[in-house]
N, C-alpha and C positions, 0 to 999 in steps of 0.2 A: 476412201470412204465406203465405196459401195463393194468392195470387196468383204472389207471386215463386215459389214450388214450380212451379205451371206453367207459367209462362214458361221457365223452368231447361228444364224438360219438353220443350216445343219445342223452344227450342234444342239438346236433344241430337238430335235426328233428324236435323237436316242433318249431322252430326258422325257417327251412327252410321251412315248414308246413305253419306258418304265413305268410313269407315274397312272398309265393308262393300264398294265398289267398288273402291277399294286392293288390298286384298286377293286380291280376284276376279281383278282383270286383272293382278297380280303372279302369282298362282300360273300362269295362263294363257300366260301370256307369257315368265316367267322360267323356269317349272317344266318346260317342254319339253312333249311326250306321254309322258303316264303309262302309256299300251298299252305302250311301247316296256320299260320299266323293268319292267312285271307280265309281259311274255311272257319275257323271259329272250331271251338272245342266240341260242338255237334258237328259233326259232320262223317262221313262213311268213306269210303278208300275211292268209290267213284268219281265223287266231287274232290279230293284229294287231287286225283290223275287227271282230271279234268282241267283245274288251274294249273299243274303243273305243264301239260298241253299248251295252253294259252298263253304262260307265262315263256313257255321253248328252255323250261328249265329239266326237260325229260330230255333232252339233245345232250349230246356228247359234249365235253367243253370246249373244244376248237368251234363248235357250230354256235357256243352260247358266245363266246369272245369275237366270231363275227359278227355276231348281231350287234353285240354291243359296242362295238368299234362303228360300225352303219349307226347306230343309231347316234353314237355322238358326232360323228361328220354329220350328216342330215338335221342335228339338232331337235331330234324326234323322242324324246324322253317319256313315253306313253303317259299314263294315266296313273293321277295318285292312287294312292290304294287305299287311304281314308274316304276322301272324298268323289272320288273317280271323276276327277276333274283332271284336265290336259295338263301336266307342266308347266309347258311353254305358256299354257293361260295365267296360271299360277305367279311366274315369274314376272313376265309385262305388267300385271296389276300389282306386283308388291315392289317391283323395283324404282316406281318414281318417287314412293314416299320412303323409300331408303335412302333413294340421293341426297333428296331435302335435305334428309339430314346429315347423311357422308360428306356432302362438296364443302359448307359451309364450315363443319368442324377441321376438314383436311385444311383448311385456308386461315385454320385460326391456329391450329397446332403445327403451319408452316411458319404462320407469323411468329409465334414464340419459339420456336427451331432455332431461325434467324436472330429472331434478338439473344438468344442466350446464348449462340455461337460469337455474334458480335461483342458481349460482351467479356464471352472467357477469352477470346482474339486479345482483346485489349488489356485483361490483365492476368495474361498466361505466366502459368508457374505460379501462382496466388493461392491463397486459404477458399480465395472464392471458385477460383476454376477445378481446384480439387473437389469445392462441395458441389459443384453443377455437375460434375463427372463424377461424383458418385451417385445425386441426384437423378441421374440420366440412364445410368447404369441400372439402379434398383429398379426404375420406370419400365426399363425394356427387358426385367428379368421377370 
């Protein structure tokens, strides 16, 4: 069992690397220049250059990627561009209310799924089985 867990953890590394690279390049190529967004419509080139320097987007891509990975590993996601509040504090203040909704609904969802699975297993191959399968497939879609 330990060998299986270690093997799965090693398999997770390329997946995580792929996700990090995908997110990084999508934000850089699709997102545009964040300096223009932060500077607003009434700004000069000097303000835009200062914002680029503060964000580090004036650096080469490999330096930006290193900063991005370092921030992910350390959990330092910086400050919100709109409120200038730390992202970590935003997450920690909004996580408990989200969990108070998520956990009871997940338990309710599991109870409903177990009940439907037991009912379908009892009448396997019947019209009820087909109906529940169709409803579940449509619901997941």
